[in-house]
Backbone as CSV, one residue per row, in Angstrom:
resi,resn,N_x,N_y,N_z,CA_x,CA_y,CA_z,C_x,C_y,C_z
1,UNK,1.498,88.340,-16.888,0.985,88.627,-15.549,1.935,89.602,-14.864
2,UNK,1.418,90.740,-14.323,2.285,91.720,-13.694,2.688,91.245,-12.298
3,UNK,3.642,92.001,-11.681,4.212,91.583,-10.401,3.169,91.539,-9.301
4,UNK,2.263,92.537,-9.282,1.243,92.595,-8.232,0.303,91.387,-8.307
5,UNK,-0.102,91.048,-9.531,-0.992,89.904,-9.697,-0.296,88.609,-9.309
6,UNK,0.993,88.493,-9.654,1.751,87.288,-9.318,1.889,87.129,-7.805
7,UNK,2.165,88.244,-7.119,2.277,88.196,-5.658,0.954,87.797,-5.020
8,UNK,-0.150,88.372,-5.554,-1.474,88.059,-5.013,-1.794,86.579,-5.208
9,UNK,-1.468,86.050,-6.394,-1.745,84.638,-6.655,-0.937,83.741,-5.733
10,UNK,0.344,84.068,-5.561,1.194,83.261,-4.698,0.748,83.312,-3.245
11,UNK,0.210,84.478,-2.839,-0.263,84.614,-1.466,-1.522,83.794,-1.225
12,UNK,-2.375,83.715,-2.241,-3.636,82.983,-2.098,-3.479,81.485,-2.327
13,UNK,-2.400,81.076,-2.954,-2.227,79.675,-3.334,-2.368,78.709,-2.154
14,UNK,-1.693,78.955,-1.006,-1.850,77.995,0.106,-3.288,77.865,0.599
15,UNK,-4.028,78.979,0.589,-5.424,78.946,1.041,-6.267,78.117,0.082
16,UNK,-6.076,78.370,-1.211,-6.845,77.634,-2.221,-6.499,76.148,-2.197
17,UNK,-5.207,75.832,-2.035,-4.805,74.429,-2.010,-5.363,73.698,-0.796
18,UNK,-5.527,74.424,0.302,-6.099,73.800,1.492,-7.593,73.547,1.292
19,UNK,-8.294,74.558,0.728,-9.745,74.428,0.541,-10.086,73.527,-0.632
20,UNK,-9.344,73.679,-1.732,-9.598,72.908,-2.949,-8.277,72.344,-3.455
21,UNK,-7.763,71.313,-2.835,-6.446,70.790,-3.236,-6.488,70.204,-4.634
22,UNK,-5.378,70.337,-5.376,-5.326,69.727,-6.706,-5.464,68.214,-6.597
23,UNK,-6.139,67.633,-7.567,-6.420,66.199,-7.519,-6.035,65.520,-8.832
24,UNK,-5.736,64.258,-8.727,-5.384,63.450,-9.891,-6.553,63.414,-10.864
25,UNK,-6.322,63.684,-12.142,-7.414,63.628,-13.129,-8.029,62.235,-13.264
26,UNK,-7.262,61.198,-12.901,-7.774,59.849,-13.065,-8.614,59.352,-11.912
27,UNK,-8.092,59.505,-10.673,-8.763,58.912,-9.513,-9.147,59.907,-8.443
28,UNK,-8.794,61.175,-8.621,-9.136,62.254,-7.683,-8.312,62.229,-6.401
29,UNK,-7.236,61.458,-6.334,-6.337,61.529,-5.190,-5.651,62.894,-5.178
30,UNK,-5.350,63.414,-3.997,-4.698,64.719,-3.879,-3.274,64.632,-4.437
31,UNK,-2.900,65.642,-5.228,-1.572,65.701,-5.838,-0.884,66.999,-5.455
32,UNK,0.407,67.092,-5.774,1.192,68.270,-5.396,0.851,69.478,-6.246
33,UNK,0.491,69.261,-7.503,0.220,70.343,-8.439,-1.005,69.998,-9.280
34,UNK,-1.696,71.026,-9.816,-2.801,70.753,-10.734,-2.312,70.029,-11.985
35,UNK,-3.182,69.223,-12.571,-2.949,68.530,-13.842,-1.951,67.375,-13.728
36,UNK,-1.560,67.012,-12.514,-0.652,65.882,-12.334,-1.436,64.621,-12.005
37,UNK,-1.017,63.494,-12.584,-1.587,62.199,-12.238,-0.861,61.645,-11.018
38,UNK,-1.582,60.901,-10.202,-0.950,60.212,-9.086,-0.054,59.104,-9.637
39,UNK,0.878,58.570,-8.825,1.785,57.526,-9.347,1.056,56.313,-9.917
40,UNK,-0.037,55.880,-9.283,-0.742,54.705,-9.771,-1.376,54.948,-11.144
41,UNK,-2.050,56.094,-11.292,-2.680,56.399,-12.580,-1.644,56.669,-13.653
42,UNK,-0.559,57.340,-13.282,0.511,57.613,-14.247,1.090,56.307,-14.792
43,UNK,1.326,55.355,-13.897,1.915,54.090,-14.337,0.935,53.260,-15.154
44,UNK,-0.368,53.546,-15.022,-1.377,52.815,-15.792,-1.547,53.367,-17.198
45,UNK,-1.003,54.545,-17.470,-1.076,55.120,-18.816,-0.004,54.503,-19.706
46,UNK,-0.364,54.208,-20.946,0.599,53.709,-21.929,0.903,54.827,-22.911
47,UNK,2.080,55.403,-22.809,2.450,56.525,-23.669,2.889,56.004,-25.030
48,UNK,2.429,56.669,-26.079,2.685,56.210,-27.445,3.826,56.979,-28.092
49,UNK,4.535,56.293,-28.929,5.651,56.876,-29.664,6.335,55.774,-30.450
50,UNK,7.482,56.082,-31.067,8.195,55.053,-31.830,8.553,53.854,-30.956
51,UNK,8.571,52.645,-31.569,8.261,52.366,-32.976,6.755,52.300,-33.216
52,UNK,6.340,52.969,-34.275,4.918,52.977,-34.621,4.772,53.297,-36.098
53,UNK,3.564,53.104,-36.612,3.287,53.451,-38.011,3.489,54.946,-38.218
54,UNK,4.200,55.298,-39.279,4.468,56.701,-39.564,3.209,57.474,-39.921
55,UNK,2.157,56.783,-40.345,0.928,57.456,-40.740,-0.082,57.508,-39.595
56,UNK,-0.427,56.339,-39.028,-1.546,56.289,-38.080,-1.134,56.047,-36.636
57,UNK,0.175,55.943,-36.362,0.713,55.785,-35.002,0.361,54.452,-34.353
58,UNK,-0.055,53.459,-35.125,-0.285,52.136,-34.563,1.027,51.616,-33.989
59,UNK,1.054,51.236,-32.705,2.325,50.791,-32.119,2.827,49.485,-32.736
60,UNK,4.147,49.405,-32.912,4.802,48.181,-33.351,5.559,47.578,-32.176
61,UNK,5.671,46.268,-32.161,6.429,45.608,-31.105,7.921,45.906,-31.231
62,UNK,8.389,46.083,-32.433,9.802,46.388,-32.652,9.922,47.044,-34.019
63,UNK,11.085,47.635,-34.280,11.332,48.265,-35.571,12.191,49.499,-35.404
64,UNK,12.844,49.886,-36.478,13.682,51.071,-36.480,13.356,51.903,-37.707
65,UNK,13.556,53.214,-37.581,13.295,54.110,-38.700,11.994,54.859,-38.511
66,UNK,11.944,56.046,-39.085,10.791,56.923,-38.887,9.698,56.714,-39.920
67,UNK,9.926,55.901,-40.956,8.969,55.790,-42.051,8.335,54.407,-42.145
68,UNK,8.301,53.661,-41.070,7.626,52.375,-41.071,6.124,52.594,-41.187
69,UNK,5.465,51.795,-42.010,4.036,51.980,-42.256,3.319,50.651,-42.073
70,UNK,2.163,50.701,-41.403,1.403,49.478,-41.166,0.705,49.018,-42.452
71,UNK,0.257,47.775,-42.443,-0.379,47.209,-43.631,-1.646,47.937,-44.024
72,UNK,-2.443,48.350,-43.047,-3.695,49.037,-43.362,-3.436,50.360,-44.075
73,UNK,-2.431,51.125,-43.598,-2.138,52.415,-44.234,-1.514,52.241,-45.610
74,UNK,-0.801,51.138,-45.816,-0.270,50.863,-47.152,-1.403,50.531,-48.119
75,UNK,-2.381,49.761,-47.645,-3.494,49.353,-48.500,-4.480,50.482,-48.731
76,UNK,-4.759,51.259,-47.674,-5.707,52.367,-47.760,-5.101,53.586,-47.082
77,UNK,-4.249,54.345,-47.783,-3.592,55.496,-47.166,-4.625,56.498,-46.626
78,UNK,-4.445,56.969,-45.397,-5.396,57.935,-44.830,-5.299,59.286,-45.528
79,UNK,-6.329,60.098,-45.361,-6.356,61.421,-45.993,-5.421,62.405,-45.299
80,UNK,-5.075,62.119,-44.048,-4.136,62.986,-43.334,-2.706,62.504,-43.551
81,UNK,-1.734,63.392,-43.281,-0.329,63.021,-43.462,0.147,62.082,-42.364
82,UNK,-0.164,62.430,-41.112,0.231,61.572,-40.008,-0.644,61.838,-38.798
83,UNK,-0.770,60.844,-37.958,-1.483,60.945,-36.687,-0.490,60.729,-35.558
84,UNK,-0.678,61.479,-34.473,0.063,61.229,-33.251,-0.906,61.315,-32.074
85,UNK,-0.670,60.470,-31.065,-1.522,60.438,-29.875,-0.647,60.383,-28.643
86,UNK,-1.118,61.014,-27.565,-0.333,61.033,-26.328,-0.274,59.657,-25.692
87,UNK,-1.429,58.986,-25.601,-1.498,57.710,-24.875,-2.403,56.741,-25.615
88,UNK,-2.287,55.467,-25.237,-3.198,54.445,-25.749,-4.517,54.530,-24.988
89,UNK,-5.589,54.187,-25.676,-6.917,54.173,-25.054,-6.986,53.022,-24.057
90,UNK,-7.257,53.358,-22.815,-7.329,52.364,-21.759,-8.196,52.879,-20.627
91,UNK,-8.179,52.215,-19.501,-9.087,52.559,-18.412,-8.914,53.997,-17.933
92,UNK,-7.681,54.422,-17.698,-7.445,55.770,-17.165,-7.655,56.829,-18.240
93,UNK,-7.095,56.628,-19.428,-7.256,57.624,-20.488,-8.720,57.763,-20.890
94,UNK,-9.450,56.658,-20.887,-10.884,56.699,-21.193,-11.637,57.475,-20.117
95,UNK,-11.309,57.221,-18.842,-11.982,57.905,-17.743,-11.805,59.415,-17.825
96,UNK,-10.584,59.851,-18.113,-10.314,61.285,-18.191,-11.041,61.907,-19.384
97,UNK,-11.024,61.209,-20.523,-11.722,61.726,-21.702,-13.221,61.854,-21.451
98,UNK,-13.813,60.883,-20.770,-15.249,60.938,-20.480,-15.583,62.042,-19.486
99,UNK,-14.699,62.287,-18.516,-14.924,63.387,-17.572,-14.922,64.729,-18.301
100,UNK,-14.017,64.877,-19.252,-13.977,66.105,-20.047,-15.206,66.222,-20.927
101,UNK,-15.569,65.133,-21.594,-16.635,65.178,-22.589,-18.018,65.288,-21.958
102,UNK,-18.275,64.474,-20.937,-19.629,64.396,-20.377,-19.736,64.816,-18.918
103,UNK,-18.606,64.954,-18.240,-18.638,65.196,-16.799,-18.568,66.643,-16.382
104,UNK,-18.649,67.565,-17.338,-18.606,68.976,-16.978,-17.278,69.389,-16.373
105,UNK,-16.171,68.840,-16.893,-14.833,69.150,-16.367,-13.979,69.786,-17.468
106,UNK,-14.327,70.980,-17.946,-13.576,71.588,-19.045,-12.117,71.852,-18.724
107,UNK,-11.778,72.001,-17.438,-10.385,72.238,-17.068,-9.461,71.090,-17.428
108,UNK,-10.026,69.903,-17.641,-9.196,68.759,-18.016,-8.598,68.911,-19.416
109,UNK,-9.114,69.837,-20.213,-8.529,70.076,-21.535,-7.065,70.495,-21.400
110,UNK,-6.759,71.279,-20.375,-5.368,71.681,-20.126,-4.516,70.477,-19.753
111,UNK,-5.063,69.573,-18.960,-4.344,68.360,-18.581,-3.952,67.563,-19.814
112,UNK,-4.915,67.359,-20.706,-4.656,66.582,-21.918,-3.661,67.293,-22.819
113,UNK,-3.825,68.611,-22.967,-2.944,69.377,-23.854,-1.488,69.296,-23.409
114,UNK,-1.250,69.273,-22.112,0.123,69.195,-21.609,0.827,67.932,-22.070
115,UNK,0.106,66.830,-22.127,0.717,65.569,-22.539,0.683,65.366,-24.051
116,UNK,-0.182,66.081,-24.737,-0.238,65.997,-26.196,0.822,66.865,-26.864
117,UNK,1.249,67.916,-26.187,2.105,68.928,-26.802,3.411,68.355,-27.333
118,UNK,3.937,67.314,-26.697,5.227,66.751,-27.129,5.167,66.202,-28.548
119,UNK,3.966,65.874,-29.023,3.814,65.334,-30.374,3.460,66.410,-31.399
120,UNK,3.339,67.648,-30.967,2.886,68.709,-31.879,4.029,69.162,-32.775
121,UNK,3.874,68.973,-34.050,4.856,69.441,-35.031,4.496,70.875,-35.405
122,UNK,5.263,71.836,-34.858,4.954,73.246,-35.084,5.615,73.803,-36.336
123,UNK,6.286,72.950,-37.116,6.937,73.414,-38.342,5.909,74.012,-39.292
124,UNK,6.191,75.184,-39.794,5.272,75.848,-40.704,4.130,76.549,-40.017
125,UNK,4.184,76.668,-38.674,3.150,77.348,-37.895,1.744,76.914,-38.305
126,UNK,1.412,75.647,-38.084,0.097,75.162,-38.514,-1.035,75.780,-37.712
127,UNK,-2.210,75.798,-38.315,-3.417,76.183,-37.601,-3.903,75.007,-36.769
128,UNK,-4.370,75.282,-35.558,-4.940,74.251,-34.697,-6.448,74.246,-34.904
129,UNK,-6.952,73.143,-35.444,-8.360,73.061,-35.839,-9.014,71.870,-35.136
130,UNK,-10.023,72.100,-34.294,-10.673,70.979,-33.618,-11.667,70.251,-34.517
131,UNK,-11.807,68.958,-34.288,-12.898,68.211,-34.919,-14.207,68.792,-34.383
132,UNK,-15.132,69.187,-35.256,-16.341,69.873,-34.789,-17.432,68.918,-34.311
133,UNK,-18.308,69.457,-33.489,-19.542,68.784,-33.111,-20.702,69.430,-33.857
134,UNK,-21.749,68.667,-34.069,-22.964,69.265,-34.613,-23.557,70.207,-33.577
135,UNK,-24.227,71.265,-34.023,-24.725,72.300,-33.103,-25.656,71.735,-32.034
136,UNK,-26.387,70.668,-32.363,-27.298,70.111,-31.364,-26.528,69.429,-30.246
137,UNK,-25.409,68.801,-30.571,-24.601,68.184,-29.519,-23.934,69.246,-28.654
138,UNK,-23.478,70.332,-29.265,-22.904,71.426,-28.469,-23.963,72.019,-27.556
139,UNK,-25.180,72.155,-28.056,-26.260,72.710,-27.249,-26.536,71.827,-26.036
140,UNK,-26.504,70.510,-26.231,-26.769,69.605,-25.108,-25.586,69.525,-24.146
141,UNK,-24.373,69.504,-24.680,-23.180,69.306,-23.858,-22.660,70.601,-23.269
142,UNK,-22.840,71.705,-23.991,-22.370,73.004,-23.519,-21.053,73.441,-24.111
143,UNK,-20.289,72.523,-24.688,-19.009,72.862,-25.298,-18.537,71.691,-26.150
144,UNK,-17.543,71.991,-26.999,-16.882,70.966,-27.804,-15.543,70.659,-27.139
145,UNK,-15.364,69.453,-26.655,-14.145,69.111,-25.927,-12.905,69.252,-26.800
146,UNK,-13.010,68.962,-28.094,-11.858,69.105,-28.988,-11.454,70.567,-29.126
147,UNK,-12.432,71.472,-29.130,-12.133,72.903,-29.209,-11.421,73.377,-27.943
148,UNK,-11.822,72.856,-26.788,-11.153,73.224,-25.539,-9.694,72.758,-25.549
149,UNK,-9.446,71.564,-26.068,-8.068,71.064,-26.140,-7.253,71.913,-27.109
150,UNK,-7.828,72.231,-28.272,-7.123,73.053,-29.254,-6.782,74.427,-28.671
151,UNK,-7.709,75.020,-27.931,-7.459,76.319,-27.313,-6.346,76.225,-26.272
152,UNK,-6.328,75.130,-25.500,-5.267,74.948,-24.511,-3.908,74.772,-25.194
153,UNK,-3.870,74.023,-26.282,-2.620,73.872,-27.035,-2.157,75.208,-27.604
154,UNK,-3.098,76.021,-28.066,-2.752,77.336,-28.606,-2.130,78.221,-27.529
155,UNK,-2.687,78.196,-26.330,-2.126,79.002,-25.229,-0.710,78.551,-24.887
156,UNK,-0.461,77.262,-24.991,0.839,76.727,-24.603,1.906,76.911,-25.687
157,UNK,1.480,77.026,-26.943,2.441,77.063,-28.045,2.500,78.386,-28.791
158,UNK,1.464,79.203,-28.676,1.403,80.433,-29.457,0.898,80.228,-30.867
159,UNK,0.545,78.986,-31.227,-0.019,78.727,-32.556,-1.445,79.252,-32.631
160,UNK,-1.903,79.502,-33.842,-3.225,80.098,-34.030,-4.313,79.024,-34.015
161,UNK,-5.323,79.185,-33.138,-6.454,78.265,-33.182,-7.518,78.774,-34.148
162,UNK,-8.122,77.886,-34.916,-9.260,78.214,-35.782,-10.411,77.309,-35.372
163,UNK,-11.123,77.708,-34.329,-12.068,76.821,-33.681,-13.318,76.556,-34.511
164,UNK,-13.646,77.437,-35.429,-14.845,77.232,-36.233,-14.565,77.001,-37.700
165,UNK,-13.345,76.606,-38.025,-12.969,76.468,-39.431,-13.756,75.356,-40.119
166,UNK,-13.931,74.230,-39.427,-14.737,73.140,-39.980,-16.097,73.160,-39.301
167,UNK,-17.130,73.033,-40.101,-18.498,72.987,-39.575,-19.078,71.598,-39.819
168,UNK,-19.711,71.065,-38.798,-20.398,69.771,-38.946,-21.837,70.067,-39.328
169,UNK,-22.152,69.893,-40.597,-23.437,70.334,-41.113,-24.491,69.232,-41.111
170,UNK,-24.062,67.999,-40.777,-24.997,66.873,-40.741,-24.865,66.152,-39.410
171,UNK,-25.997,65.978,-38.735,-25.983,65.206,-37.490,-25.790,63.737,-37.829
172,UNK,-24.730,63.154,-37.314,-24.417,61.765,-37.634,-24.746,60.861,-36.446
173,UNK,-25.065,59.598,-36.704,-25.349,58.670,-35.613,-24.072,58.290,-34.877
174,UNK,-24.210,57.679,-33.733,-23.051,57.142,-33.015,-22.406,56.067,-33.879
175,UNK,-21.086,56.182,-34.084,-20.391,55.287,-35.007,-19.998,53.965,-34.366
176,UNK,-20.050,53.882,-33.053,-19.644,52.657,-32.365,-20.463,51.472,-32.858
177,UNK,-19.793,50.400,-33.190,-20.472,49.205,-33.662,-20.594,49.120,-35.168
178,UNK,-20.311,50.220,-35.882,-20.375,50.197,-37.333,-19.069,49.680,-37.924
179,UNK,-19.157,49.105,-39.102,-17.974,48.708,-39.837,-17.387,49.905,-40.570
180,UNK,-16.183,49.744,-41.162,-15.526,50.853,-41.852,-16.372,51.500,-42.944
181,UNK,-17.021,50.689,-43.768,-17.824,51.240,-44.854,-19.046,51.986,-44.319
182,UNK,-19.653,51.439,-43.261,-20.816,52.094,-42.663,-20.431,53.434,-42.058
183,UNK,-19.289,53.480,-41.407,-18.822,54.735,-40.805,-18.561,55.785,-41.885
184,UNK,-17.887,55.366,-42.956,-17.589,56.305,-44.039,-18.867,56.848,-44.667
185,UNK,-19.852,55.980,-44.834,-21.117,56.406,-45.430,-21.859,57.362,-44.499
186,UNK,-21.827,57.079,-43.183,-22.509,57.942,-42.224,-21.914,59.337,-42.200
187,UNK,-20.608,59.454,-42.485,-19.919,60.743,-42.428,-19.854,61.455,-43.775
188,UNK,-20.383,60.833,-44.815,-20.335,61.446,-46.142,-21.111,62.770,-46.125
189,UNK,-20.452,63.829,-46.530,-21.090,65.144,-46.593,-21.355,65.782,-45.239
190,UNK,-20.710,65.274,-44.171,-21.001,65.778,-42.822,-20.241,67.052,-42.489
191,UNK,-19.138,67.343,-43.209,-18.273,68.458,-42.832,-18.144,69.478,-43.965
192,UNK,-18.062,70.736,-43.567,-17.877,71.824,-44.531,-16.800,72.761,-44.006
193,UNK,-15.921,73.216,-44.900,-14.855,74.140,-44.541,-15.106,75.463,-45.244
194,UNK,-15.100,76.550,-44.479,-15.298,77.877,-45.042,-13.940,78.523,-45.317
195,UNK,-13.771,79.081,-46.507,-12.552,79.815,-46.816,-11.561,79.007,-47.630
196,UNK,-10.523,79.720,-48.081,-9.471,79.135,-48.901,-8.258,78.853,-48.019
197,UNK,-7.834,77.596,-47.966,-6.698,77.212,-47.126,-5.463,76.905,-47.964
198,UNK,-5.379,77.454,-49.153,-4.301,77.120,-50.071,-2.934,77.249,-49.404
199,UNK,-2.192,76.129,-49.403,-0.841,76.113,-48.867,-0.742,76.045,-47.354
200,UNK,-1.860,76.008,-46.648,-1.832,76.074,-45.192,-1.595,74.691,-44.570
201,UNK,-0.817,74.661,-43.481,-0.622,73.447,-42.692,-1.648,73.436,-41.564
202,UNK,-2.241,72.282,-41.334,-3.315,72.133,-40.346,-2.957,71.015,-39.372
203,UNK,-3.234,71.239,-38.090,-3.224,70.156,-37.113,-4.659,69.988,-36.623
204,UNK,-5.235,68.845,-36.948,-6.603,68.523,-36.553,-6.564,67.920,-35.152
205,UNK,-7.309,68.516,-34.222,-7.225,68.144,-32.808,-8.499,67.414,-32.389
206,UNK,-8.323,66.293,-31.663,-9.476,65.554,-31.145,-9.090,64.903,-29.828
207,UNK,-10.105,64.352,-29.128,-9.811,63.694,-27.861,-9.437,62.226,-28.066
208,UNK,-10.239,61.474,-28.816,-9.998,60.035,-28.986,-10.065,59.668,-30.465
209,UNK,-9.111,58.856,-30.897,-9.080,58.326,-32.262,-9.443,56.855,-32.188
210,UNK,-10.512,56.475,-32.878,-10.935,55.070,-32.871,-10.629,54.434,-34.226
211,UNK,-11.548,54.496,-35.160,-11.335,53.860,-36.462,-10.654,54.780,-37.465
212,UNK,-10.684,56.087,-37.219,-10.122,57.044,-38.165,-11.130,57.610,-39.140
213,UNK,-12.385,57.162,-39.087,-13.385,57.622,-40.055,-13.623,59.121,-39.944
214,UNK,-13.756,59.637,-38.722,-14.015,61.065,-38.544,-12.809,61.886,-38.956
215,UNK,-11.609,61.476,-38.523,-10.398,62.210,-38.884,-10.210,62.243,-40.390
216,UNK,-10.470,61.126,-41.067,-10.324,61.082,-42.518,-11.325,61.991,-43.214
217,UNK,-12.569,61.995,-42.738,-13.586,62.842,-43.352,-13.221,64.315,-43.185
218,UNK,-12.741,64.706,-42.002,-12.329,66.098,-41.781,-11.108,66.445,-42.631
219,UNK,-10.141,65.523,-42.696,-8.932,65.787,-43.477,-9.260,65.967,-44.957
220,UNK,-10.181,65.150,-45.465,-10.571,65.306,-46.874,-11.215,66.671,-47.119
221,UNK,-12.063,67.117,-46.194,-12.703,68.427,-46.347,-11.660,69.538,-46.320
222,UNK,-10.663,69.433,-45.449,-9.604,70.444,-45.366,-8.745,70.446,-46.618
223,UNK,-8.459,69.278,-47.152,-7.644,69.213,-48.360,-8.408,69.743,-49.569
224,UNK,-9.721,69.503,-49.613,-10.518,70.077,-50.705,-10.491,71.602,-50.655
225,UNK,-10.349,72.153,-49.445,-10.293,73.606,-49.295,-8.894,74.157,-49.547
226,UNK,-7.943,73.287,-49.894,-6.613,73.739,-50.295,-5.499,73.501,-49.307
227,UNK,-5.773,72.894,-48.153,-4.727,72.666,-47.160,-3.599,71.823,-47.760
228,UNK,-2.367,72.263,-47.520,-1.216,71.541,-48.057,-0.842,70.350,-47.202
229,UNK,-1.157,70.419,-45.903,-0.760,69.369,-44.982,-1.786,69.277,-43.868
230,UNK,-2.246,68.083,-43.587,-3.168,67.856,-42.472,-2.598,66.753,-41.594
231,UNK,-2.272,67.108,-40.364,-1.864,66.135,-39.362,-2.983,66.009,-38.336
232,UNK,-2.975,64.930,-37.586,-3.975,64.703,-36.546,-3.258,64.527,-35.209
233,UNK,-3.750,65.204,-34.194,-3.198,65.087,-32.854,-4.341,64.829,-31.882
234,UNK,-4.217,63.757,-31.102,-5.295,63.427,-30.173,-4.727,62.985,-28.829
235,UNK,-5.610,62.895,-27.851,-5.237,62.465,-26.519,-4.985,60.957,-26.479
236,UNK,-5.948,60.165,-26.927,-5.841,58.711,-26.819,-6.160,58.058,-28.153
237,UNK,-5.421,56.995,-28.441,-5.648,56.239,-29.664,-6.035,54.816,-29.304
238,UNK,-7.127,54.340,-29.880,-7.505,52.936,-29.730,-6.481,52.091,-30.481
239,UNK,-5.910,51.103,-29.791,-4.917,50.258,-30.432,-5.378,48.817,-30.600
240,UNK,-6.552,48.487,-29.996,-7.126,47.151,-30.138,-8.488,47.272,-30.759
241,UNK,-8.796,46.516,-31.810,-10.088,46.653,-32.492,-11.290,46.524,-31.569
242,UNK,-11.202,45.694,-30.539,-12.357,45.490,-29.665,-12.664,46.713,-28.816
243,UNK,-11.766,47.723,-28.826,-12.004,48.936,-28.059,-12.829,49.940,-28.842
244,UNK,-13.081,49.707,-30.122,-13.817,50.671,-30.947,-15.210,50.919,-30.359
């Protein structure tokens, strides 16, 4: 941004803040800056990090070391190398995700990306690849929320986004309420990757991680196309089975 544009923006900022003040993404209370949560909503968020499963980021009550793995990942290793999530799925994180997905609030992608960025492993300059929507869902919704988050992360990090790398070629039913086997069967053959990804590192971007069925199906498609490493980065992770 050149000096003239910066001066113009700074001059207009007080007027814009008076007419359209920045608001908390969770409850819409007025905040000092855009993309900031109010103290109440901030304290209601559960931020995820160690100690947790090295593969799927399931939180542990205690533990030391970076390679602790949960029983489920030991029994059925996921197709991706590791998952990281900014926050646990809860009332506030769910509300913000739904506003982005269904509420016509695409600007919230920047809000989510700011809190997800701390978990982004930029080693090897990975491609940022969003979990795709089927074309009919994009037509109804107007955009893919995962693509908006990936684009926001790309702007913040300088990493390359590949927004159309994975194509969802099969319209799948809503997975909520299905068991693991049913989810896997519903997603069989749903994704296609164009091109050769030999040796490439990928960060698969999504808004919410529930059972892992979608992330696993996408990771398998990317690995079949030659990807050397597939990580998953999302806004919120379900940590209680009843939240699926």
